[in-house]
Every structure is written in structure tokens, then in C-alpha cells.
Phi, psi and omega in degrees: 000156180287145180295151180221146167248173189225140171242119178250126182267112187231030182248358184286141177261137182275091182300327178277005171239029176077020180075023180292160175286089188301316180298340177274356175299134180265126177222129179066031180077010174212153177287159176298332175292320180295326177296322178292320181288330176293331187283339188248021181297335177285347182286153185288313175219153183230134172249130176252122177261120180155189179303144179305134179236097184298345181280349182285155179302138181299338182284345177282130176279130178244125181224169180228138175288152181233121358285158177304141178079023183264019166105167185293324183291318175299324179294315180299323181297314181288327180296314183295318177300323184291331183289340175078181184287346178262021180301155183290161179297335179242146183229121178274129175247118189222132170279156184257043178221040185236086187285347186261007183299140184250172180288347181261353185298305183290315178301326177295317178294319177302321179298308178303322178295316178301313186283327187275328182081004183292157177296325181207148177234128179238147173288151179223148179279180181302336181270359180088004178287120178286151174252103185290348176259019168227084189212165172232128184247153160282132186303322183294321181290321181293318180292328177290317184296319177295322183291335179290339182278138175292323177216150179263346189288130176060027178267144176285155177300333179301338181291344180259345191294121181280170183286327189266086180230160177229141173244144181235117180293126184221150174268163177071035180247013182287138178263174180238109178245348179226164181294329175297320178291324176297319179295316179295322177299317177297320182293320181297322182274351173054046181235340186270096186300325180287341177276332190234029179308145176300130185305319186295342184270357181240145179299142181259126178297148182298137180260356179279113187302134175091349180294127180269120183266145171299154184298318182301315183295316179300317176301316180298321175299319179291320181295328195245347186237350175284155185291140179288150174282164184288139179274138178207170174262142182205154168299125186297324177299339183266357187227047172303139184098339177286177179228144179293131177270353178208158176301143178253124183240157186284137174275326181230165180282158177225120354296164178288334182205170182293125180228156181287135181267355179215162168286138182164228187221130174276126187233158179233122182093192187272338179090166002294171191228145175276126187272122175280163187269346175287161182225140178258119182251151172297126180084355181260184184292138183291130175303149176295158187300151183268139163274153175312129180090002180259158176216154174218140177297138184215149181256158172306131176091355180278149184288119181290146181282161174305149179087355182286129181272314180199171170255126178266119181298153175308314185291347180256011190241150173217135179248129182270183187291344184261017179062035177256130181267130179240148167275132181299141177305143177066008178279145186296147178268105183240154174273317178053041172235129173269112188282149176309122173079010184289331174277310179211136176252169180303129179094349176297149180287130174263316178201145185276165173304142182094359178278141181285143177281103179243180175299320184293317178295317179300313178297317183294323182289317184301323187292345179239031175062032174245115182247342179224162183200169172280130183220169173231135178092195003291157174301132178254126183240146172247129181260124176246119172266134185242163171109125179295339185277353185264130180225130183277317182225167178084170181290148181283137173267174179302127179085358182265160179225153182286136174288107182259001181238327183301331183285339181260348184298320178304319179296308180306308179306321185290339176300334186253009177084012179271133183259127180272124178267336167191167178226125186229159179249133181249126179286157177285092176233152183305322188240016184298320182292329179301319178292320181295315183290328184287338180252026185265012185282354180261008176221164182265337186219131169253117176258107186250119187260117178101174175062025181258351184274214182238021185278180188297328186263000190272097189254355191292320183292326175298318182290324179294321178295316178297328177282358180055040177288156176269113183277128183260320178228114180286308181209165177250138178270067182219158170226131351277175177112012188298330187274004178308140174228143180230132183214165176232128180279166180300334177286350188091357180285136177273136179249116178249101180266118186256153175296158183284334181295133183308309187291321178297319177297313182296314181296315173299316178304315183289322182293324191255339186301312179301319176295323179294317179295318182299322179291316184286331185254353185076021178286157176289140177301133176300145173285123183289151171271114183237142177193176184280143173256107189293334180244040189294323183297333178281352184249319191290155182217204177286343174230165176300140181239153171236125182221157180291158181209159174234154179289128177290151185309320188244034176100162180075201185219159169237128183256166182267115180295328181249139183227132171266114183273351185281354177204172179257018179304329184287353181261353188304320184239038180243153183271337184173197177240150174237144178259114189252116182291159179300138178060030176292153179242166183308132177078006172300147175287133180227160176273136186248128175251109188285144173269139183235031179289000000 
């Protein structure tokens, strides 16, 4: 067969999956980029077009289309230039979103390209539809097609296709453009255990319509039965609120080398010491090695010179008129050197799978040379405010009331690492919710406020039924918030229907959001804040209640026995909410949900 080179397109952002790095998504135990690279191992040289990926083999040429994200044709153009004038007669062009590629796919196309003499050979699915990003080109034909275009930016691949082409029907050429396609691919490959857990090992949501679940049971259902988000690799600093999809280990030691723990003097031997004139600064050149009886001035964080016995702190030191350094009598004998790798060595665990990406994790990872990792999330939410009587802006008309919760929901969701992508208002129409649910494949969570009860304008439950969604929580056995409904659409999007009363919506959202995020991202359950509620007997009733509370002077909390649910005025001087079990008595332990407004 004629020799071939390969161009792998790995720069596309999955707009229908929130802009994640699609080639880095893991399916079947490998990233889709790895699948593409494995398919072109027979090629002489390989170019990957996309953001730089330090984990790739150094022999792989890495380039970036200009500007980034300017489409497949621009990427093919820069890839062909990177192959240089000695490029092979045939060029494989392959997308990095094809998880089912086999080791025979590309060789089979190369064989057809060699035998047919066509300008290009493309794989086609069973219906005969060609996949223009699974193809083999004659290099001269590809160069000519690129040269004919006035501009390569944002051009479709069809703009390149020559007249002399051959299509070859092949299996395993399906691509993944949505989370649903990723989920189906994982199921087909039967490797993602979290996507295919044995049903009997997972709590089964109640199937009885109208059954009100205790809050703890509802939380457990959300943690264990909602679909996991897609795993992908990302810069940790760009995904606060995400969760590690794999354990994070140190790439380098901490400290990277032996450093001074204090300002003072690096000394060699027992002393006294002759003080040299050079100085060791943090980030500066390392002082030359010390001989026994020598000392050098050194700053905190500086690389200690070879031969250093210890660092003598400034407060323990005295220098005489002959520039001889002495240790003060009775001062403690300390080493004051932070040794290479004493905090973490290469390969040490930084954080286990399921850890939330927080500022602390980002910093801890950066300190051991880790800037990116496999993650899930963050959860992306769309907020839907409902009701003709609600108005967000402008003067109120007769019968209208101000939306007093929609404007704060993005902030509240951010407390739990949820990113709000937009907030819209839905009028009371018979089929409005059908449109909302049908267009929800670009978000992970729909937060819908109102329309969860049984009133004339409460249409959400009917729309959920028509969408054939899987209902996880029909109702909650709490006050307020009993009409809450949680469901999962066929696309994997979670629907969280909240009561229309502002306090009821906020209380339920705060009670359920952590469990929902943990379920979607595979995160570890948060440690609850628990303490005594000193006036629990004045608050408790026949069902669990959620009420505002303030911190008591000597620990624990004091709750509000009476709650106005139609506004959030009762939270102005409160520290959080407490979840009070039925028939609780004074000083019983309760869970506290902090307000971070």
C-alpha cells in the first residue's frame, strides 16, 4: 500500500455539551483522541490539530488552527502545512470524536485509496451517508482543494470534497456530539460502571404517583440514580464546581528541592562559621556549595547550597567584628530546612476521585505541577420562572407581583458549584413546558419555579409525563416544599420543579442541590453541619420542617417557629435554615444549611 500520514482534528468544542474538550472525553476506558491515535498507528507521521496536550507522545506533531475554533477546514489546512513538503502521498483526515474506531478502519480506507486511485475515499454508515471526517486523501488533491478556497475559516468540510471520490460502507463510525450519544456509546462498550450499575444495587424511585418521600430518601435517590455527567479533561482553574473523575496524583515533589524554612544563614558543620559575602534568595541562583565551617546568608524559600547542615535563624545568630557567625547560647538546635518531597513526592495522592474542584484543590494541584485533570461537571443549569402573574422588570400591571427570587437563584446555585447558563420566564400556556423540556439537551439541570402543584395553571407534571421522563421524586414529605418534583429526561437532563412560593423554593433548592450535584458528578457527600436546636419543640410538627435560624450565643441554633413563605424578608437577619424532624424536642440535633448571601 502507498504510505500515508495522518491529520487528527482535536480542537473542536462540544457546544451541545457545554463547550467541554470533546476529544478528552473518556469512553470505553480511553479518550476519544486516544481512539483516533490508535486508529492511525500505521501512518508514517501524525499531526494533532488542537490545544497543546503535554501528555501526547513527543513524536506527534501538535499544531493549532488560527484562530482557535475556526472549523475543520482551517484545521486541515494547518495540519497539512505541518506535515511539510515531504508528506506521504496519502493523507488520513480523522476527527477525534469517534469512540468505535477499530484498528482496521484506517488501513481499509488506505487500501481502497491505493486501489481506486480516487482523489478521496470516505467511510459511510449503513444508510450510505458519508463521514467526511473519516477519510483518506491524495495529498495533491487535498492541497488543491484547500488552495481553491478564498478563506479556510469557518468553512464546512463539504467545501473541500472533490468530484472523484469513493465511499466505503463501514461499521463503527458513529460520532459523539451530545451527552446522550456519549452515554449510549458507553453503554455499548459496557465499560462505564457508573453508567451501567446493576439496578438492584441502586435505590429505586417510588413509582406510586403522589407518594411523598422523606427528605433523606429523596437525597439518596438523587445521589445514586441520576445519570452521571460526561467525563473529560480540563484545566482545573477553568472548572470550579466540577468533581474529579479520577484520583489526582502529584507530578512533581513538594518542595521541588531542599529549601530554607526561615530567614537566616545556611551553615556547614557545628560552628562557629566564616560568613561568605554571597546571599541565597528565593527564586535566585543557588549559592555554591559550603565547605565545613562556612555560612551564607539565605532567605526563606531559597535553595540551600550543597553541604548545608542546617539553617540558623536570624534570631538565634550573632556576627562578630571579624565576620564570624555564632549561634547564641541556649538557642534551640533546629534544622529549619524543608527537604525535597517532604510534603508530597511524585505519585503521592493529592485528592481522591469524587473531590470537588475548589480553590484549595486548584492550589494544591498547582503546587505539585498538576494543572489539568479528568473531571465531571460543573453542572450547568437553566432557570425557568413561571406564571403570568410574575414580572421581573418594568412596572407591575393589575394582578401582577414582582419576581423576588429569580434574580437570586444564580447566586444560590453557585453556592453548590452549579453554573447558571440562562434564566427565562415562561408564560402560562398549555404546551409551554413541552417546548422547554424538548429544548433542554444543552443543559444538565432545569430549575423550574412554580407550576408543580395541582392548580389550573400548574402544567409541569403533565409535560413531564408527555416527555416520558423518569420521575425520581414525586413529592417531598416536608413543609414547605411538599409539591417538589424531580425527574430525568431521556437526554439525561435533570428537571427540578420547585414550589412557586419564594421561601419554599429556596428552602427546597438548598436542601436538594448538594445531593443532586453529587449524583450528577460522582462527588463525595458533603459533611452535614449538625448541632442542637434549642427551641425545636416550638417548631416541630407532624412532618419535617425547614425554617430560618440564627446562631445561638453559646453554640447551636434558634429557629423561627413561624415562617412567611411568600417572600424572603424573614432571612434578612438569619444565618441559615434548619431541617427539623417531625416531633423533635428541644436541643435535638438538626442539620443547618448556611446562607451565604
